[in-house]
N, C-alpha and C positions, 0 to 999 in steps of 0.2 A: 173450382178450378180442376181442369182435367188432369189425369195422371201425367200426360205428356208435358203440359205446362208446368206442373209441379216439379218434374225432373229438371226442366230447363231452369226454373227459378233456383233450385238447389245447386245446380252446376254453377250458375252465375255467382251465388253466395260463396261457394267454396273458393272460386277463383279470386273473389274480392278479399276473402279472409287470408288466403295464401299470399296475395299481393301485399297485404298490410303487414305481414311478418317481416321484420327487419333482417337483412342479411348480416352475418357476422362481419364486423369491421376488424381486420387483423393487421398486425405489422410485426416485422421481425428485425431485431436490432443486435447484430454481433457487436461485441465490445470493440473489435477492430476488424476491418475487411482486408487488412494487409498482414499476411502471415510471413514469418521468417522461414528461411530455407530448412532449418532443422525441424525435427519432429516436435510436436507440442499440442496445445489445446487452447481454445478460446471460448469464453462464456458467451452465450447467446440469450437475449431477452425475447420472449414471446408475449405479445399483447393480443388477447382474444377473449371473447365472452363465453364461447361454448367449446365443444370438442374440436381437436385439430390433430393433424399428422404432419410430420416433417420428412422430407425426402431430399436426396442429393442428385443433381444433374451435372454431367460433364459435357464439355463441348463435343459436338459431333465429329470434329476433326481430331480429337484427342485419341491417341493410341495407347495411352497409359492406363494401367489397371486402376480400379478404384483406390484412392489414397486417403479418403476421409470417411469418418463415420460420425453419427450424431446420437446422443443419448440424453433424455429419453426421446424416442421417435414419435411419441404421441402423448396427448394429455388433454386437460380441460382447464380453461381459464388461463390467466396470465401467469407466466413463470419467468424468473430471471436466472435460473441455474441450469439451463440446458447447456450441454458441453459438446462442442465440435472438436473431435480429435483428428489429427492429421499426421501423416508419416513424413519423413525427410524427403526433400526434393533433391535427387541426385543428378538431375538434368541441368544443363546450362541454360535452359529456357524457363521462363515463368510459366505457371500453370494456374488454371481457374477451376472453381467448383461453384455451382449455384445451389443455394439452400432455398427450398420451396416449402412454404407454410400453407397448408390446405385446410381450411375450416370445414366443418360439417355442412355449413350452408354459406354460400357466398364465394367471392373471388379469392384466389390464392395470392399470397404475397411472396416476392422473390428478392433475393439479394445475392450478389456475386462476390466471392472472396478470391483474392489473388495471392499465391504463394511465390515468394522470391526464388530466383534461380540459385543453384548450388553456390555457396560461398558469398552470397549477397545478403544484405540486411533489409528488412522491410521498411524500417524507419531509421534514418540516420541519427546518430548521437553527436558526439564531438562538441558538446556544449560545455563539458567539464573535463576532468582528468580521468583517464581510464584507470590508472592507479596513482596514488598520491606521490608527488615529488617532495612533500613536506615530511618532517620527522616529529610532528607534534605528538605528545604522549596520548591524547585522547583518541587518535585515529586507529580503528581496527585494520587488519590486513585486508587487502582488496585483490580481486582476481582480474587479470587482463582478459578482455574479450568476452565478458560475461553479460553484456547488454545492460550493465550498470555503470554509472559514472559518478565520480565525486564532484559535487558542486560546493564551492566554498564562498560564504557570504561575509561581507564586512558589516560594520555596525550600522550602516545606512540601508542595508538590504541589497546593496549592489554586489558585484563580483570582487572578492578579495584578490588582489593582484600578486601577492607574495613577492614583492620587489622592495626589499629593505623596509623603509618607513612609509609604506604605501597605505597604512591604516591599521586598524586593530581587527584581528580575526574575530568573527562572531560565532557562527555555527556552520558545520559542514554536514552534508547528507549524501548517502549512497543511493542515488536515484535509479529506479528500475523503469526503463523505457517501455517495457512490455506490460507491466502491471500498474503503472501510473501511481506509484507510491514509493516511499523510501524504505529500504530495508532497515536503515538506522540513521540517527542523527547524533553527531558527536560535538562536544563543546567544553571549554573550560568554564568553571564557575567559582566565584568568591563574592564577598560582599560588595566590593567595588564594581565588579562587572555586573552583578545583579542590579544594584541601585535600589531606589525607593520611590519610583514614580507610580503611575497608574496604568491600568489595562486600557489599551486603545480600542479593541474590538474592530479594528479597521481591516476587514477581510479584503484580500487582493490577490495579485498574481506574483509569482516568483520572476524577478527581472532577469534571471539567468537562463530562462527557457522560453521558447515560443509558447503563446497561449494555447495553441491547439494540441500541445503535448500534455497539458495539465488539466486535471478535473476542475470544473468551474464551481468553486465553493463560495463565490462572492455574494450570492443571493440566498444561500441556505446550505443545508447539509447535502450529503450524497444521495439521499432518498432511501426508501425502504426502512425507515426508522433508525438509521445509524447517524450518530452525531459526529461532528468534526473534532477529532481527538488530536491535540498537540503532541508532538514528540519532545521538542524543547518547549517547556511550558512558558506561557506568557509571563508568568511571575518570576522567571529566571532572567528576564531581560527588561528591567524597568529603569535602567540608568538614563536612557533618552527615549523620546517618543519613537524616533526612527528605528532604534534597536527593538523596541516592543512590536512595532508594526511589522518588522521583518519576520516575526514568528507566525503571522496570520496568513500564510501562503500554502498552496497545495503540496509543495514538496516537504512540508513539515507536518502534514496531516495524514491521518488514517481514519477509515470508518470504524467507529468505536461505539460499543453499547453504552447508553447514557448512564445507567446506574453504576456500572463498572468504572466509567470515567470519573463520575462525581464521587465515588465511594473509595474503594481500596486503592485505586490508582492515584487519586488526588492525595490520599494519605501518604503514599510512598513519595510522591513529588515533594510534599512538605518536609519529609524526613531528609530528602536529598539536600534541600536548601539549608536545613539545620546542620548537616554534615559539612557543607561548604562553608558555613559561617564560622566553623571551628578550624578551618584549614587555611593554609597559604593559598592553595588552589585545589579544587576537586575536579578531576577529569571525568566527564560523564558521557556514557554512550547509552542512548535510549533507542529501542527498536522493537520490531515485531517479526513474527514468523507467519508466512502466508503461503508458502509453496504447496503445502498439502491441503489447503483450504478448499472446500467444496461449496462455499457460500459467497455470494457477491452482494454488494449494495444495489440500490436502485440506480437508475441512470439520470437522476436529476442533474448530476454534475457533468453529464456528457459522456461518462464512461461507467461501465459496470466494474467496480473496483473490488478486489478480493477482500473478504473479511478476515483479518488476522486471527490465527488460532491461539497465539500466545503473545505476550508483551514482556520485554526484559529491560533491565538496567545493569550496566557494568560500571563500577565506581572505583576510581583510583585516587586515594587521598595522598596529598603531600603537605606536611606541616610538622609541628613540634609536639603533637600529642604523644604522651609516653607510650600509648598503645602501638604507635607506628615504629616498630622495633627495627625495621630494615631500612636504614638510611633515611628515615622520616617518611617512608611510604607504607601503605597498607591498602587492601582492596577487598571488595565484596561484590557479589552479584545477586540479582533477583530475577526470577522468571515465573510469571503468573499466567494461568490459563485465562483466555478471554471469555469469561463466563459471568453472567449476571448473578449467579448463585453465590459467588464469593464477594459480592459488592460490599457487604458489611463485615468482611473478614479482616484478619490481621495480616498485613503484608510480611511480617516477620516469619510467617509460616512458609514463606517462599524464598528465604535467603539461602545463599550458597556461596561456595568459593568461585573464583574466576575460572579455575580449571573445570569445575562441574558445569558452569554456565557454557564454557566452550564446547564441552561434550554434548550438551543438549541442543545447542544452536548451530554447531558447525562453523562458528566464527572465531577467528584468532584475535582476541582482545589485547590491546596494549603491546603490540610487537616492538614498538620503539623503546620500551622500558629496558629491554635487554641491551640495546645500544648504549643506554645511559648508565646502567648499573652492572651490566654483565649478565650472562645467561643464568648463572647459578642464583644470584640474588633475585632476579626477575621471576625465576621459577618458584622460589620460596614464597614470594608475595602472592603469586597466582594460586598456589596450592594450599596456602594457609586457610584454615577455616575462619570465617568471620568472628572477630572477638567482640567483647562487650560494648566497645565503642559504637558499633553499628546497631546494637540491639536496644539502646536506650530509648 
């Protein structure tokens, strides 16, 4: 073969080899493409095989300065913790930014995000109460206009109507429309309410919200290795099948580490039921902290949901136990780091007073207790260090 023919053959071979190399298949998945008018951030999922970069494009007609940024702006392989930060929109017009994912090889992927105009909300709520009209002892204080609403369930899983004898209240949650999980779930507990039936495992949707606002946990967990963690445990609602089924919905779930869930957290849940069994009623608040979280679940559920950094319980006992020295009431709190390393630990290492729990969480627990007993007695209950009743 002549030198000329050899060069031609090598050129053809190189073209063939290059043509056989697959282009990177990429996609970009913001947790939401609708942004509120205020400053904030949204997690973005990147699906890629190789190296990639991210950039932002603004409409050519826009005269506004750059109002968003992305971090990290480059990487390799799939990531679900990319963060798009954006400033407040002080204009009365909506505005857009396009996020462009460019792989080292292949076509770019693009997605456009829209920020609401000043004073508007990207997603309407109004499915629950902005703040509670009820004075139930288990309910923490709520803030008006904070993009969270109180949803109240009856024992069938439907909406509790709060109209005289309209049914028995089951559990309430403070639903965060932006983060797609509840900051807390609150409920009364005693042997009669708990019951003695069996776990249904009937995963479904919360009837109080449209499906598209809820993570889809009906076919499995959130993705990314995070299990579905109840806030009101299934075992706290066994009186009827409907009451138990009502606990298997997205508004009662958070993405939780499996060993933590099955270990120290399950141990604390069991202790709560034991406290309740010795009470007239135990008022329970179970919740999580996630505002400072930098991790998210996978998007198997349809959303990248923040991974809580801590879980807590606030407990208010009402009964005749001699330890309850303030008009039959006493209280205790627990706050645990969401960490698999403590899965086999002792939950009593994390017990505290309600006042200490309030300081750590920024939540005002049991505000209606002062209405019932007066501010002085309520303060005594909340500041008192947990006694031996809680430590058995």
